[in-house]
N, C-alpha and C positions, 0 to 999 in steps of 0.2 A: 537572242538576248535572253539571259537567264535572270529570273527575279531573285532578289535577296530574301531569304526566309527570315522573318523577324524572330528575335529571341523573345523569351517571356518578359524580360525587362522592357524591351521596346514596345511590346503589346500593352503592358501596364501603363507606360508613359503615354501612349496614344489614347488609351481609355481615359486617363485622368485629364488630358488636354480636352477631349471631347466633353467631359463633364463640366470643366471650367468654362468652355466657350459656349456651350449650349444654353438654351433659354432655361429660366428657372421653372421647374415643374410646379404646376398648381397642386394644391392639396387634394387628395382624392375625396370625393363626396361619399359620405356614409349612406348606406341604404336606410330609407325611412322606416321600413318594417323589418323586424328581425327575421332572419332566415333560419329555419330550424334544420339541423342536420338530419340526413335520412336515417331511418331506424336501422340498427345493425341487422345484417342478414343472418338468418338462422341456417346453419349447415346441418347436414345429416350426421356428420361425424362430431361427436362431442370433443371438447378440448382434452388433450392427453393429460392423464393424471400425473402429478409429480411423483418422483420415485419414493418408495417407502423407506423406512429407517434401515432395513436390512440392506437394500440396494445401495443406499448412501454409505453405509458402513463398509460394504464390499468394495465400493468405488474408492473410498478413502484408503483401504489397505492396498489395493492394486496400485494406486498412485504413489503411496509411500514406498512400495517395493521398487517401482520404477526410479524413484528419487535416490534410493540407496546405491544405485549404480554410480552416481556422481560423488559419493562420499569417499573421502580418503581417510582411513583410520591411521592413528599413530603407530609407529613401530614399538616393539617391546622396550627398547632403550629409551625412547622418548617418553613412554608411559612411566617408566621407573624414575626418570629425572623429574618429570612433572609432579609425581607423587612425593618425591623427596622435598621439592620446593614447597609444596603445599603443607607437608608436615612441619617443616621449619617455620613457616609463617604462622601456622596454628599454634605452635609452641611459643613463639614470640608474643603473639596476641594474648595467650593464656597468662604468661608471666606479667605482661603489662596490665591486664585487667585485674590480676590478683594483687599487684602492688597498689593500684588505684583503689581497689576495694579495701585493702588493709589500712591505707592512709585515711580514707574517708570514715572508716569505722572508728579509728582512734580519735579523729577530730570530733565526730559526733558524740563519742563517749565522754570526751572532755567537756563538751557543751552541755550535755544532759546532766552529768554528775556535778 
């Protein structure tokens, strides 16, 4: 006769049932005198020093070089198209801001004069 191996869910259900059926646990009694933790042990080897600035900088560049493997750079055609879109948007923004500036300048000159 083989035993059925309980799944994790069945084990959790059994555990909850035992908790619900079991007697209510009494509150643990607190110690009357405080217990001091033991003093830290002194070792012969001092703690390792944190890496210096130069080591941190070298580690940064090493990690950055590893990350560059995952970068996909745009092709020449994609770069040209993106640059064109950018220049058009900058031109539209310049015209818009120029018009708003001109209108506000005229309105302000009418109010001041």
